[in-house]
C-alpha positions, 0 to 999 in steps of 0.5 A, a space after each residue: 500500500 502506498 505511503 502518504 508523504 505529508 505536508 510538514 509543519 516547519 514551525 509550531 505555529 505553521 498551519 499551511 505553506 507553499 510547495 515551491 518545487 519538487 526536487 524529485 519526479 514521479 518514478 524516481 527512487 528516494 532514499 531516507 534523508 534525501 531532499 525531495 521538495 522545497 517548502 516556503 514558509 514566511 521566514 525561509 525556503 527549506 528542503 524537505 527530506 524523505 523519511 522512508 525509502 522507496 519510489 515516488 509513485 505519484 505527486 498529488 500537489 504540484 510545485 508552485 502550489 500555495 496555501 497547502 495545509 499542514 499534514 495534507 498528503 502531497 505525494 505517494 511513495 511506494 515502499 521498496 519491495 512493494 509491487 506497483 499498484 494503482 495510482 490514486 486519482 490526482 483530484 484526491 488532494 488539492 492545495 488550499 490555493 493552487 496557482 501556476 508557477 511564477 512566470 519564467 524570466 526567459 524563454 529557457 527558464 523552464 529548463 533552469 534549475 537554481 536555488 531560491 537565493 540564486 533566483 532572487 539575486 539574478 532577478 534583482 540584477 536582471 540576469 537571465 539564468 539561462 546562460 549561467 552554468 551551475 556548479 551545484 549538485 546536478 548542475 544546479 545554479 547556486 549563489 556563487 555562480 550568480 555572484 561570479 557572473 555579475 562580477 565579470 561586468 555587464 550581463 544579459 538582462 531578463 525579459 520584461 515581466 520580471 517584477 524584481 527591483 526597488 520598492 515603489 517610490 510612490 505611496 499610491 497604487 498605479 492608476 487603472 489606466 497605467 496597469 491596463 496598458 503599461 508602455 515603455 518609452 525610449 530609455 525607460 525600463 519596460 517594467 516601470 510604471 507611471 502614476 498621474 504625477 509622472 513618478 516612475 517605479 516598479 512593482 515588487 511582490 511582498 514576500 511572506 517574510 516581508 508581510 510577517 515582518 510588517 505585521 509584527 513590527 506594526 503590532 510591536 510599535 502600536 502595543 508595546 510601550 517602548 522607552 530608550 536608554 543609550 550609552 557610549 562605549 569606549 572600545 580602545 581596550 577591546 580593539 587591542 584584545 581583539 587584535 591580540 587574540 586574532 593574531 594568535 590563531 588562524 582558526 577564528 577571526 573575532 569581530 566586535 559583534 562577537 564581543 557584543 554577543 558575549 557581553 550581552 549574555 553575561 550582562 543578562 546573567 548579572 541583571 536577569 530581570 532584563 531577560 524576560 517577556 510580557 504576558 497578560 497574566 505573568 512576566 516570564 523570567 527566562 532561565 536560559 540566555 538565548 541571544 537573537 541576532 538580526 541578519 539581513 537577507 534578500 527577503 528581509 530580516 531574520 534573527 538566528 539564535 545563539 543558544 545558551 550564549 553565556 556558556 560559550 566563549 568568544 571563539 565558539 560564538 564567532 564560529 556559530 554566528 558565521 555559520 548561522 548568518 550564512 545559512 540565514 542568507 541562503 534561506 536554510 535555517 531550521 525553525 528552531 534556529 530562528 524562533 524563540 530567543 530571549 533578547 535581540 541584538 541589531 548591529 548596523 555598525 558595519 554600515 557606518 550608522 552613528 546611532 539608532 533605536 530598534 523596534 522590540 522583537 515580541 515577546 522579548 522585552 529588550 533589543 539592543 541597537 549597536 552602532 559604528 565605532 567612531 573616533 571621538 574626542 573624550 576626556 581622560 584624566 582631565 585631558 582631551 584625547 581621541 578614542 574609538 567610541 560606539 553608541 548602543 541604544 536599548 529599547 525596552 518594554 516598560 511593562 516588563 523592565 523598568 528604567 532602573 533595570 534597563 540602566 543596570 543592564 547597560 552599566 554591566 554591558 558597558 563595563 564588560 566591553 570596556 574591560 574585555 578581559 572580564 569576558 575571558 574569565 
């Protein structure tokens, strides 16, 4: 009797998802642990691995289907050694919303096999993947292949109809007349639209991740009483310790952000009231320090988690963070690697931002905004001096954490960064 392959739940709250594509076709042999299809959630595109071995007898839900309910059969598997029986009627299962696969960006795109990240990068650059040679398994085009082609110089643009590009510069929808009959004039991208004021823009569909981010941040800003505390951190001692440690081994290269993660985790141990969350009935005081770190991806922000960060040294944090960030950008994080966390760090220092405040990531009570280290004038022992200083701003949920608790946390955090040898004990 055929075995049902079910739509998996990739997170505790997931009720449905999109079946992006099948990596196997009917009649293919499948081994346990082998990737068989790609499922899109609101945070990432993940490969689903087979649990049983056998032959893919029938695909019930085609690639490109949206709104497929969790635990609904999506395919039938004939177990090894079992005689081939009758195929189930295709109408036995229908996804909640079935839509055709996205329109190809070129005449040859139906034959192009590429990772979701490679497709997004190519679409953003207007690159026709039909002319790209893939270096991945079975000739699959991966991120490296697209980056390599773009680095060579001008590329062949994808045909009109591709909707990738910057967000609209107008706050209004295109007029009906413009949507009905878009026209391209000389020197204007055929994908551009014009509103009644003559402003040009292109349409970019909101990803599931972008929609979730918009909903959660709007809710957070409207319902959480934020207040903000800032502190300036002198990084001179930290930079010397970092340089010394990095010079001693080629096995790691510590970043300032690695020190920030370590300092946050130790400061939360010193001030556990900041490691908390709000519910209507209780304040949750977390026993474990799980630090979420915001990472920018093509689809939006995601926050992979350094779990039990206070128990890990700088080298371990550095290695784990690099690995998590890489898989986050490729859309390959597991749900448990980005869902949860007790405190969030958002670091924009690499972009030269001098100071900013972040929106709290509910249900957490705090998020720390880390800016760039800048050379500033400071007073030491009554004399003017130059030092590298970094401004950090703590956004706090006042329902959970009072001003005094927030100030105590920042004081502990500042001490650890300015006396980095304390983090090595």
